[in-house]
N, C-alpha and C positions, 0 to 999 in steps of 0.2 A: 915811491914813484911820484913824479910830478902829476899835476892835473892832466887828465886825458882829453885831448881835443880830437874830434872827428870832423873830417872835411871830405866833401865830394870831390873826386878827381875831375878837373876841368881842363888842364893844359897837357900838352905833349910831355913836358918834363915830369909832371905828376904821374902821368900814365907810365912813363918809363920807370919811375921810382916804385910804382905799384907792381910792375912786372918784375923788377929786380929785387924786391924785398925778400923773397924766400932765401936768397943767397945769404942774407944776414942771419936767418934762423937756422938754416941747415948746413952751412958751409963745412962744419966739422963733423957731420954725420957721414960715415963712410958708406952707408947704404943709400944715401940720397942720390937720385939721378936727376940732375937739373933739366928743366924743360928747355927747348930751343927758344931763345929770345925772339927770333923772327916769327916762329909759329905763334907765340903768345901775342905778339903785336898784331898779326893778321887776325887772330881769334877775337881781339878787342877792337878791330877796325870797323867803325860804323859804316864806312863807305863801301867796304869790300865783303864783309862777312854776311852771308845770306840771312842769318838770324834777324838782323836789324831791318830787313824788309817788312817784317811783321811784328817783331818783338822789340823790347827796350831793356836797357840795363844801366845800372849806376855802379860806379866803383867808389869805395870809401877807404881812406887812410886814417889810421889812428896815430897820433903823435903825443909824446910826453917829453917835456923839456925841449921841444923842437926836433926831437929824433923820432923817426918812424918806428912804431912798435907793433903795428898790425895792419891788416887789410882785409877787405871782404867785397864781394860783388853781389848785388841784388839784381835779379832778372825777372822780367814779366813776359810770359809767352801766351798771348791770347789763343793761338792755335792749339796749344796743349790743353788749355782749359776747355775750349769748345769740344775737342775730340773726347776728352775724358769726363766731361761734365763736372768740372771742379772749379774752384776759385783759389788756386794756389799761386804763389810766387816762389821763386827759388833763390837760394844763396849758393855761392861757390867761391873758389879762389880765396878761401879763408885761411889765414895764417896769422899768428901773433905770438908775442913773447909769452912766457909762462905766467900769466897774470889774469885771473878771472874777471877783474874789473875792465881790462882792455877788451877781452872777449865779449863781455856783456854790452859794452858801449858800441862795439862794432855790430853786434846782432840787433841792438836797438835801432841803430841808424838804418840797417837794411830793412828791418821790420817797418819802420816809419815810412820809408820810401815805398814799400810794397802796399801798405795801408792806403797811402795817397793814391795808388793805382787802383784801389778798390779790392785788393786781395785780403782774405781773412785767414789764410794758412800760409806757412812757409815750409818748404821742402828742400832737402839737400843733403850732402853737397852735390852740386851739379858743376862739374869743371869741364 
């Protein structure tokens, strides 16, 4: 596999690619039930979803040779931490090709983002 590049999702097009990536992984799996794209867009909408009134999240895409090979979301919920007296951040929406290096790079990106938020544990998956 080519070098793995991790980037944070910043544009609508990247967000759409993030949402639609599971179709690349699971399209031939007869047991896979795809999510509703509209629901996923609303779930990740910073202006509409109530989570973003108090929490924050970052989406990351992994690419190899210019092709998307994985994704992960990192989220920080101060309300959860206050209620449970913890210092955790969360990960979710994790999918990648069958390559441990891709998975490790995605988890490192999510962990780094959460450490920058002051979190010292990671919990998940939270989808």
